[in-house]
C-alpha positions in Angstrom: -0.2 -0.1 0.0 1.3 3.3 -0.5 3.0 6.2 1.8 0.3 7.9 3.0 2.4 11.3 3.6 3.3 11.1 -0.5 1.8 12.0 -3.9 0.8 8.6 -5.9 -0.3 8.0 -9.3 -3.2 5.3 -10.1 -3.1 4.0 -13.6 -7.0 2.8 -14.4 -7.0 0.6 -17.3 -9.8 0.7 -19.8 -11.6 -2.6 -18.8 -10.7 -1.6 -14.8 -13.7 1.0 -14.5 -15.1 -0.3 -11.5 -16.1 2.4 -8.5 -14.8 -0.4 -6.5 -11.2 0.1 -8.1 -8.8 -1.7 -6.2 -6.4 0.8 -6.6 -8.4 3.8 -6.1 -9.8 2.7 -2.9 -6.4 2.8 -1.3 -6.0 6.2 -3.1 -6.5 9.6 -1.4 -8.5 12.4 -2.9 -6.8 16.1 -3.3 -3.7 13.8 -2.8 -3.1 11.1 -5.6 -3.5 11.2 -8.9 -5.7 9.6 -11.5 -4.0 8.2 -15.0 -5.7 7.3 -17.8 -4.4 6.4 -21.1 -6.1 5.2 -24.4 -2.7 3.4 -26.2 -2.7 2.8 -29.9 -0.7 -0.3 -29.2 -3.4 -1.8 -26.9 -6.6 -0.5 -29.0 -4.6 -1.4 -32.3 -3.4 -4.4 -31.4 -6.2 -6.1 -33.2 -8.8 -5.2 -36.1 -11.3 -4.8 -33.3 -14.7 -4.5 -34.0 -15.8 -0.7 -33.8 -18.6 -1.2 -31.0 -16.0 -2.5 -28.8 -14.0 0.4 -29.4 -16.8 2.8 -28.9 -17.5 1.0 -25.5 -14.1 0.7 -23.9 -13.2 4.6 -24.7 -16.3 6.2 -24.4 -16.6 4.4 -20.8 -13.1 5.6 -19.7 -13.8 9.0 -20.8 -16.9 8.9 -19.1 -15.6 7.4 -16.3 -12.5 9.7 -15.8 -14.8 12.7 -16.2 -17.0 11.6 -13.2 -14.0 11.2 -11.5 -12.7 14.6 -12.3 -16.4 15.8 -11.3 -15.9 14.6 -7.7 -12.5 16.2 -7.3 -9.7 13.6 -8.1 -7.1 15.1 -9.9 -7.2 13.6 -13.5 -4.8 13.5 -16.1 -5.9 11.9 -19.6 -4.0 10.8 -22.4 -6.5 10.2 -25.6 -5.5 7.8 -28.9 -4.2 10.7 -31.0 -1.4 11.3 -28.1 -0.9 7.8 -27.0 1.5 5.7 -29.2 2.2 2.6 -26.3 1.8 2.5 -22.6 5.5 3.0 -21.7 6.5 6.6 -23.5 3.1 7.8 -21.5 4.8 6.4 -18.3 7.9 7.6 -18.8 6.9 11.2 -19.9 4.6 11.1 -16.4 6.8 10.3 -13.9 9.3 12.6 -15.3 7.0 15.6 -15.0 5.0 14.7 -12.1 7.6 12.7 -10.3 5.3 11.2 -8.2 6.3 8.2 -5.2 5.1 5.6 -7.0 2.4 4.1 -9.5 -0.3 2.1 -8.4 -2.3 -0.2 -10.2 -4.9 -2.9 -9.8 -4.2 -6.4 -11.5 -4.6 -6.4 -14.9 -7.6 -8.5 -16.0 -5.6 -9.9 -19.2 -2.2 -11.8 -19.1 -0.2 -9.9 -21.4 -1.0 -6.5 -19.9 0.5 -8.6 -16.8 3.7 -9.3 -18.4 3.9 -5.7 -19.9 3.4 -4.1 -16.3 5.8 -7.1 -15.1 8.5 -5.7 -18.0 8.2 -2.0 -16.8 9.3 -2.9 -13.1 12.6 -1.6 -12.8 12.6 0.7 -15.9 10.2 3.3 -14.5 12.0 5.8 -12.0 9.2 4.8 -9.4 7.6 1.6 -7.7 5.2 0.3 -9.6 2.5 -1.7 -6.5 0.2 -4.1 -8.4 -2.8 -4.9 -6.0 -5.7 -7.3 -6.0 -8.6 -6.7 -8.5 -12.0 -6.6 -6.8 -13.8 -7.5 -10.5 -14.2 -11.3 -9.5 -15.8 -12.8 -6.6 -13.3 -15.6 -6.5 -9.2 -14.7 -6.6 -6.8 -16.5 -8.1 -5.2 -17.6 -5.2 -8.8 -19.3 -4.4 -9.1 -20.6 -7.4 -5.4 -22.3 -7.6 -6.5 -23.8 -4.1 -9.7 -25.1 -5.2 -8.2 -26.8 -8.7 -5.5 -28.4 -6.2 -3.7 -30.2 -9.2 -7.0 -31.9 -10.7 -6.5 -33.1 -14.2 -9.8 -31.8 -15.2 -12.0 -29.1 -13.8 -15.9 -29.3 -13.2 -17.5 -26.0 -13.6 -20.8 -27.5 -11.6 -18.8 -28.4 -8.4 -16.8 -24.9 -8.5 -20.3 -23.3 -8.9 -21.6 -24.9 -6.0 -18.8 -23.7 -4.1 -19.5 -20.4 -5.2 -22.8 -20.5 -4.2 -21.7 -21.6 -0.9 -19.6 -18.9 -0.3 -21.9 -16.4 -1.7 -25.1 -17.7 -0.1 -26.7 -16.7 -3.2 -30.1 -19.5 -3.5 -29.2 -21.3 -0.4 -32.1 -22.2 2.0 -32.6 -19.7 4.9 -33.0 -22.6 7.8 -29.8 -24.4 6.0 -27.1 -22.4 4.5 -25.6 -25.2 3.1 -28.4 -26.5 1.1 -29.6 -25.0 -2.2 -32.7 -23.3 -2.3 -35.4 -25.2 -3.8 -33.7 -28.5 -3.2 -31.7 -28.7 -6.4 -28.3 -27.1 -7.1 -29.2 -26.5 -11.1 -32.0 -26.2 -13.2 -30.6 -26.6 -16.7 -33.4 -29.0 -17.7 -36.0 -26.7 -17.3 -34.0 -24.1 -19.4 -34.3 -26.0 -22.6 -37.5 -24.9 -24.2 -37.3 -25.5 -28.1 -38.6 -23.3 -31.1 -41.6 -25.5 -31.2 -41.9 -24.9 -27.3 -41.7 -21.0 -28.2 -44.5 -21.2 -31.1 -46.8 -23.0 -29.2 -46.4 -20.9 -26.0 -47.2 -18.0 -28.3 -43.7 -17.0 -29.5 -43.5 -14.2 -26.5 -41.3 -11.7 -26.0 -39.9 -9.5 -24.0 -41.0 -5.5 -23.8 -39.0 -3.3 -26.5 -35.6 -1.7 -24.3 -35.3 1.8 -24.6 -32.5 2.6 -27.1 -29.9 4.5 -25.7 -28.7 7.6 -27.4 -25.3 8.3 -28.2 -24.1 11.6 -26.1 -21.5 14.4 -27.1 -18.6 12.2 -25.3 -19.8 9.1 -27.4 -19.9 10.9 -31.2 -16.4 12.2 -30.2 -14.9 9.1 -29.8 -16.7 7.8 -33.0 -15.5 10.7 -35.1 -11.7 10.0 -33.9 -12.3 6.2 -34.8 -13.0 6.9 -37.9 -9.4 8.2 -38.6 -7.5 6.2 -36.7 -9.3 2.9 -37.2 -11.6 3.3 -40.6 -11.5 -0.1 -41.2 -13.1 -1.5 -37.9 -16.1 -3.8 -38.7 -19.9 -2.4 -37.5 -21.3 1.5 -37.9 -20.8 3.8 -35.4 -24.7 4.8 -35.6 -25.7 1.5 -34.8 -23.9 1.6 -31.2 -26.1 1.8 -28.5 -24.7 0.1 -25.0 -24.2 1.9 -21.8 -21.2 4.0 -20.9 -21.7 5.0 -18.0 -22.7 3.3 -14.4 -25.8 4.9 -14.6 -27.2 3.5 -17.9 -25.2 0.4 -17.1 -27.6 -0.2 -13.5 -31.0 1.1 -15.7 -30.0 -2.5 -17.9 -29.5 -4.1 -15.3 -32.8 -3.3 -13.6 -34.5 -3.3 -17.5 -33.3 -7.1 -17.8 -34.4 -7.8 -14.2 -38.1 -6.5 -14.9 -38.3 -7.5 -18.5 -36.4 -10.2 -19.7 -35.0 -12.6 -16.4 -38.4 -13.9 -15.5 -38.6 -16.1 -19.2 -34.9 -15.7 -19.5 -34.5 -19.7 -18.3 -37.2 -21.3 -20.3 -35.7 -19.6 -23.9 -32.2 -18.7 -23.0 -30.9 -21.9 -25.2 -33.7 -20.5 -28.2 -32.0 -18.9 -31.6 -34.5 -16.8 -33.3 -33.6 -15.2 -36.5 -35.7 -12.1 -36.2 -34.7 -11.5 -32.6 -31.1 -12.6 -31.6 -31.5 -11.2 -28.3 -34.8 -12.3 -27.0 -34.7 -12.9 -23.2 -30.8 -12.4 -22.9 -29.4 -9.5 -20.3 -26.8 -8.0 -22.9 -24.7 -7.5 -19.6 -21.6 -9.1 -20.1 -19.9 -5.5 -22.0 -20.3 -3.9 -19.0 -19.4 -6.6 -16.5 -16.5 -7.3 -18.0 -15.4 -3.4 -17.7 -16.2 -2.9 -14.3 -19.3 -0.8 -14.8 -21.5 -3.6 -13.3 -20.2 -5.7 -10.2 -21.2 -9.5 -10.5 -22.6 -9.5 -7.0 -25.0 -6.9 -7.6 -26.3 -8.7 -10.6 -26.4 -12.1 -9.1 -27.9 -10.0 -6.0 -30.8 -8.5 -7.8 -31.6 -11.8 -9.7 -31.8 -13.2 -6.5 -34.1 -10.6 -5.0 -36.9 -10.9 -8.0 -36.5 -14.1 -6.8 -37.4 -13.9 -3.4 -39.9 -11.2 -4.2 -42.0 -14.0 -6.6 -41.4 -12.0 -9.8 -38.8 -14.0 -11.6 -39.0 -18.4 -11.4 -36.3 -19.8 -9.5 -35.1 -21.9 -12.6 -34.6 -18.3 -14.5 -32.7 -16.7 -11.4 -30.7 -19.6 -10.8 -29.6 -19.9 -14.3 -28.6 -16.4 -14.9 -26.8 -16.7 -11.7 -24.9 -19.7 -12.4 -23.6 -17.7 -15.5 -22.4 -14.8 -13.4 -21.1 -16.3 -10.5 -20.5 -20.0 -11.8 -19.3 -19.7 -15.4 -17.8 -16.2 -15.8 -15.7 -16.9 -12.3 -14.7 -20.4 -13.9 -13.4 -19.3 -17.1 -11.5 -16.6 -15.4 -9.7 -18.9 -12.8 -9.0 -21.8 -15.8 -6.9 -18.6 -17.9 -4.8 -17.3 -14.9 -4.6 -21.1 -13.7 -3.2 -22.4 -17.1 -1.5 -19.6 -18.6 0.8 -18.9 -21.1 0.5 -22.4 -22.2 -3.2 -22.7 -22.4 -2.9 -19.9 -25.0 -1.4 -22.4 -27.4 -3.3 -25.8 -26.9 -4.1 -27.8 -29.8 -5.7 -31.1 -28.8 -7.1 -32.3 -31.8 -4.2 -31.2 -34.0 -6.6 -28.5 -35.4 -4.9 -26.9 -38.8 -7.7 -25.5 -41.0 -7.3 -21.6 -41.8 -10.5 -19.6 -40.5 -12.9 -19.5 -43.6 -13.0 -15.8 -45.2 -17.1 -16.0 -44.6 -16.2 -15.5 -41.1 -15.3 -11.6 -41.9 -18.1 -11.3 -44.4 -21.3 -13.5 -43.2 -21.4 -14.5 -46.8 -22.4 -18.4 -46.9 -25.1 -20.3 -47.6 -25.3 -21.7 -44.4 -28.7 -20.0 -43.0 -27.4 -20.6 -39.7 -23.9 -19.3 -39.9 -24.8 -16.6 -42.0 -27.5 -15.1 -39.6 -25.0 -15.4 -36.4 -22.2 -14.2 -38.3 -24.0 -10.8 -39.5 -25.3 -10.5 -36.1 -21.7 -10.3 -35.0 -20.8 -7.9 -37.9 -23.2 -5.7 -37.1 -22.8 -4.9 -33.5 -20.0 -7.4 -32.0 -22.8 -9.3 -29.9 -24.9 -12.5 -29.6 -25.8 -15.0 -27.2 -23.7 -17.9 -25.7 -25.5 -20.5 -27.6 -25.0 -18.6 -31.1 -21.2 -18.9 -30.0 -21.2 -21.8 -28.9 -23.6 -24.1 -31.0 -24.0 -22.5 -34.3 -20.1 -20.9 -34.3 -18.0 -22.9 -32.4 -19.7 -26.0 -33.7 -18.7 -25.0 -36.8 -15.5 -24.1 -36.0 -14.7 -27.6 -34.2 -16.1 -29.6 -36.6 -14.2 -28.1 -39.8 -10.8 -28.6 -37.7 -10.3 -24.7 -37.7 -7.1 -24.3 -36.0 -8.0 -22.7 -32.1 -5.4 -19.9 -32.4 -7.1 -18.4 -35.0 -10.3 -18.7 -34.1 -9.5 -17.7 -30.7 -8.0 -14.1 -32.2 -11.6 -13.9 -34.1 -13.4 -14.0 -31.1 -11.3 -11.6 -29.5 -11.5 -9.1 -32.8 -15.2 -9.4 -33.0 -17.2 -9.4 -29.7 -17.7 -6.5 -27.7 -17.3 -8.5 -24.5 -14.3 -9.9 -25.5 -11.2 -9.5 -23.4 -8.5 -12.5 -23.9 -9.4 -14.1 -19.9 -13.1 -14.4 -21.0 -12.5 -16.0 -24.5 -9.5 -18.0 -23.8 -10.9 -20.5 -22.0 -14.8 -20.4 -23.8 -13.2 -20.7 -27.0 -10.5 -22.9 -26.9 -11.5 -25.0 -24.1 -15.6 -25.1 -24.3 -16.3 -24.8 -28.1 -13.2 -26.6 -29.2 -12.0 -28.8 -27.4 -8.6 -28.0 -27.6 -7.3 -28.2 -24.2 -8.3 -31.8 -24.2 -11.1 -31.7 -22.3 -9.8 -29.8 -19.2 -12.6 -28.2 -18.7 -15.4 -29.5 -20.8 -16.7 -33.4 -20.7 -16.9 -33.6 -24.2 -17.0 -32.1 -27.4 -19.8 -29.7 -28.1 -20.2 -30.9 -31.7 -24.0 -31.1 -33.3 -26.0 -32.1 -36.6 -27.9 -30.0 -38.2 -31.1 -32.1 -36.1 -30.1 -29.5 -33.1 -29.7 -26.0 -35.2 -33.6 -27.3 -36.4 -35.1 -28.1 -33.0 -33.4 -24.7 -31.2 -34.0 -22.5 -33.6 -35.8 -21.1 -37.3 -32.8 -20.5 -38.9 -33.4 -24.0 -41.2 -36.9 -22.8 -42.5 -34.9 -20.2 -45.3 -31.6 -22.4 -45.5 -30.5 -23.7 -48.9 -29.4 -26.8 -47.2 -32.1 -29.5 -45.1 -31.6 -30.6 -41.7 -33.1 -33.9 -42.7 -31.2 -34.7 -45.6 -28.0 -36.7 -44.3 -25.5 -36.8 -47.6 -26.1 -35.7 -51.5 -27.9 -33.2 -52.8 -29.2 -30.3 -50.6 -27.8 -32.4 -47.2 -27.0 -29.6 -44.0 -22.8 -29.3 -44.3 -23.1 -29.9 -40.5 -24.7 -33.2 -40.9 -21.5 -34.1 -43.1 -19.2 -32.5 -40.7 -20.7 -34.1 -37.4 -20.1 -37.6 -38.8 -16.5 -36.9 -40.3 -15.6 -35.2 -37.3 -16.3 -38.3 -35.2 -14.5 -40.6 -38.2 -11.5 -38.1 -37.9 -11.8 -38.5 -34.0 -13.0 -42.0 -32.9 -9.9 -43.3 -31.5 -10.5 -40.5 -28.9 -13.5 -39.7 -29.2 -15.0 -43.5 -28.3 -13.1 -43.5 -24.9 -14.8 -40.7 -23.8 -18.5 -42.1 -21.8 -20.1 -38.5 -23.5 -19.1 -39.2 -27.0 -18.7 -43.3 -27.4 -22.3 -43.6 -28.4 -22.3 -41.9 -31.4 -18.8 -43.2 -32.4 -20.2 -46.5 -32.2 -23.2 -45.8 -34.3 -20.9 -44.6 -37.0 -18.8 -47.3 -37.0 -21.6 -49.7 -37.3 -22.6 -48.1 -40.9 -21.9 -49.5 -44.1 -18.7 -48.6 -45.0 -19.4 -47.1 -48.4 -21.9 -45.1 -47.0 -19.2 -43.6 -44.2 -16.9 -43.3 -47.6 -19.4 -41.1 -48.9 -20.0 -38.8 -46.1 -16.5 -38.4 -45.4 -15.8 -37.6 -49.2 -18.5 -35.1 -49.2 -17.3 -33.4 -46.3 -13.7 -33.2 -47.0 -15.1 -31.5 -50.6 -17.2 -29.0 -48.4 -14.2 -28.1 -46.4 -11.7 -27.9 -49.4 -14.3 -25.1 -51.2 -14.3 -22.5 -48.3 -11.8 -20.1 -49.2 -9.2 -19.1 -45.9 -9.3 -15.7 -44.8 -6.4 -13.6 -46.3 -5.3 -12.6 -42.5 -4.7 -16.3 -41.5 -1.8 -18.4 -41.2 0.1 -18.9 -44.9 
């Protein structure tokens, strides 16, 4: 902790905009200075989606302006004057001569590595304090992992429920509310179920208007990153704490009651449906995970939202989100290079254009390219499913997800993409590869009804490419997958098929894959 009699500088990173910022809590107004840097080295590291850039830059500028209005001494460096973090910090130290530089633990490994490299090169001490943006510390996760060969999110989630007391019985805090830990079986309604229920939709949420700060960011990006995907005019995410809280309340009141039932549903006319779209704000600190979970729990206890919906939401916030962060810090930097299925195909060009005759992929990709967002089932069972079965190189896939999503940060995407979607970590965090044929997409969406391919045709003319890729995936990895109790059945089913039929399907799958044009930015 800093010496109370000396002046210190507090470095606020772009994804650490919490009112409970760890370094800010250790600082003193009137004595210490807050430092914000829009480093072009950071914001230009990848060709990021325009909405991601707008969110981070506008939110950071609003956050700095709010702190300044509270009486903090603020120094702010904008993109046009900030080539890289190191040069800005060195100039700051020379000019202001603070006693030390205080920063919260970076959320991403490369940022932590960069800070460590700065230690000893700056003329002042660098102090890193534990982050307050997660409920489970990195040290606690290491202890819970306990050297296990693989981890189960469900086990971790139950421990997090016990630690937080969320959705636990009042009479016995060791027992889950309602007698069950997990209500996932009640959260898998299909497209047919949705139609039968009258195709329910939430009330249309109010569109947030861009203020002058956000419009100013948009104008700058047109100059500095003119080729970024997405249109500035379509950006409507919260960029202040107040707007983020308003979005949380809107979700709790209007969407949470139906969220559980329809959370796996995919509807082409309404990509969001009952999903919260809170992750972009959670991941930069405008929202706190515990306050989101408590708001959902309060709604349940007030009888406004059913337990199965609330449990599903809380599991995502304190279970899955904390789990992928824990796996990331437990396994990095080696985790970034995993490729357990030896997938080597280049990312197809249509991931950057959305132009493919497969309607499920086209719909999901066009949503992503337009606004940098779609929900978890589209990411896992449409995009991830295709990348897995097509054998796309996991590092190329991870790069694309990090480029395109407004809620993307390396700590979020690494385990989600490499572990969950692509099974590249050998099953460390997912008990099976999430491979699915066209039948699943047809069951859970309306994508297939307007597609040039049919999910009911297994091979030959008009066959859904996902059907071909599904069986080709089990052919390619049968020696591995037959040893997994959760995938042994489809492998045996495949092996029992007529040899000529198997050869035909594999040949058609190979022909389809060979027809894919690789993205020009892929590995040569």
